[in-house]
C-alpha positions in Angstrom: -31.2 -10.6 -19.9 -27.8 -8.9 -19.8 -26.3 -8.5 -16.4 -24.5 -5.5 -15.0 -22.3 -5.6 -12.0 -21.9 -2.4 -10.0 -19.0 -1.8 -7.6 -19.0 1.2 -5.3 -16.3 2.5 -3.0 -17.5 4.6 -0.1 -15.9 6.9 2.5 -17.2 6.4 5.9 -18.3 9.4 8.0 -15.7 10.6 10.4 -17.9 9.8 13.4 -18.2 6.1 12.4 -15.5 3.7 13.5 -14.6 1.0 11.0 -16.5 -1.5 13.1 -19.6 0.7 13.4 -19.5 1.4 9.6 -19.3 -2.3 8.7 -22.1 -3.2 11.2 -24.4 -0.6 9.6 -23.8 -2.0 6.1 -24.2 -5.6 7.3 -27.6 -4.8 8.9 -29.4 -1.6 8.1 -28.2 -1.1 4.6 -28.5 -4.8 3.8 -32.2 -4.8 4.8 -32.9 -1.9 2.4 -31.0 -3.4 -0.5 -32.7 -6.8 -0.1 -36.1 -5.1 -0.4 -35.0 -3.9 -3.8 -33.9 -7.4 -4.7 -37.3 -8.7 -3.7 -39.0 -6.0 -5.8 -37.1 -7.2 -8.8 -34.8 -4.2 -9.2 -31.7 -6.3 -8.6 -30.9 -10.0 -9.2 -28.7 -10.2 -6.2 -26.8 -8.3 -3.6 -23.2 -9.0 -2.3 -21.3 -7.0 0.2 -17.5 -6.8 0.5 -15.9 -5.2 3.6 -12.5 -3.8 4.2 -10.3 -5.8 6.6 -8.3 -4.2 9.4 -5.1 -5.5 7.9 -1.6 -4.0 7.5 0.9 -5.6 5.2 4.1 -6.8 6.8 7.1 -4.5 6.4 9.6 -5.8 3.8 12.6 -7.4 5.3 15.7 -5.3 5.2 19.1 -6.7 4.2 21.9 -6.3 6.7 
């Protein structure tokens, strides 16, 4: 069987903080997705979450 990998990028609702949005996807959405895995619609399910990370500012020369 050929495999297909699907990647989606989502915008969170304005009333969801980053923490609340990630928690929803780690719990509620995961439970729904795993039911589809168990039913044979997907072979697996992997989540990737955005990190609250800011790159360091580049050093300036004096």
